[in-house]
N, C-alpha and C positions, 0 to 999 in steps of 0.2 A: 504494500500500500504506500509506504514511504517513497518507493522508487517512482510510482505513478505521479505522486504529488511533485516530486523533484523534477521529473521529466516534463510535466505540465508547466511548472515555473520556468524551467530552462527554455522551453519552446516560446513562451510569452516573452521572456527576456530577449531572445534572439530576434523575434519580430519587432520588438521595440528598438533594436539597434539597426534595423534595416534602413537603407538610405531613403530619404524623402522622395516620394513620387511626385514629380512635377506635372502640371497640366499645361498644354500649349496655350499661349496667350489668346485671350478672347477680346475682340475690339468692340467698343461702344461709342456712340455719339454722346458727348457730354463733357463734363469737367471732372478732372481727377479728384479734386477736393470733395465734390458731391458724391462721387462713387465711393471713395474711401470712407466718407462719413456713413454711408449706408452699410458698407461692409462692416465697419466698426460696431455699429448698432446691432446688426443681425447676427454677427458672429458670436455674440455673447448669449444668444438663444440656443446655440448648438452644443452638443457634447458627443464624444465618440461612441459611447454606449452607456447603458444604465450603471456600469461600474465606475463611471467617471463623473466628475463635476462638470458644470457648464464651463465653456471657455471664458477666460477673462482677457482683457487687453493687456499684453505685456509691454508693448512698445508701439509708438506711432511716430512716423516720420512724414516728411512732405510727400514721399513716394510710396509709402507702404504702411501696413499694420501687421503686427504679429500677436497671435493669441496663444495662450498656454492653459493647460488643464492638467490635473493629476487625478489618479484613480481615488475613489472614496476610501476613507480610513478603514472601513470594514473589509474592503477588497485588498487593501495593503497588507492586512494580516496574513493573507494567503500567498501573495506574489511579490510583496514589497512595493515600494513607491515606484510608480510609472508616470512619466511626463509625456504629454503629446503637445507639439507645437504646430500651429497652422499659420502660414504667412501669405499675404497678398501684396502685390506691387501694382501700382497704376501709373503708367507713364503717358503724359500728355503729348500729342502731336497735332497741332491745329485744334480742330473740334473733335478729334478722335482720341480715345483713351485705350491703350492696350493694358489689359488686366491679366495677371498671371497668379496662380496660387499653387502652394505645395503644402503637404502635411507630413509630419514625421512618421506616422504609422501607416502610410500608404492608403488611407481610407478615402479614396477619390470621391465617393458619394457625398461627403461633406463639402468638398470643393464645388462639386456640381450643384449642390443645394444653394450655395452662395450665388453662383451664376444664374440659377433659375430665379432667385430673389431679385437680382439686378435686372433681369429681363422684364420684370413687372414695371420698372420705372425708366429704363433706358433702352434705346434702340440698339440692338446688336447688329454689328456690321459683319456680313458673311465673309468667311475667309476666302481668299482668291483661289 
């Protein structure tokens, strides 16, 4: 039984160490400041799973925002502390903004959720 618990913990730890999975930039019509503001607000409503807290804003710059979360204390008892970071950058070029996102645990569906949220307020520019 101990070996199963140890193997599970090791598997989770290895996944946490995997390189961040990036998402190709998505372009929108708009201003980078408005887009980053919307990402900053919406990102705090997300969490990787029920075993994690909601993301909080870790850092904001003129071109990006980084969120961070850790697993809940109860889950930490079983697998130790785990941290997930999600980062978005928004680069202005005229009236267009290129937005890219990455997440440290490779959970692309969270990045896609942010883009779907942006689609509600900003016009997406098709990739050539």
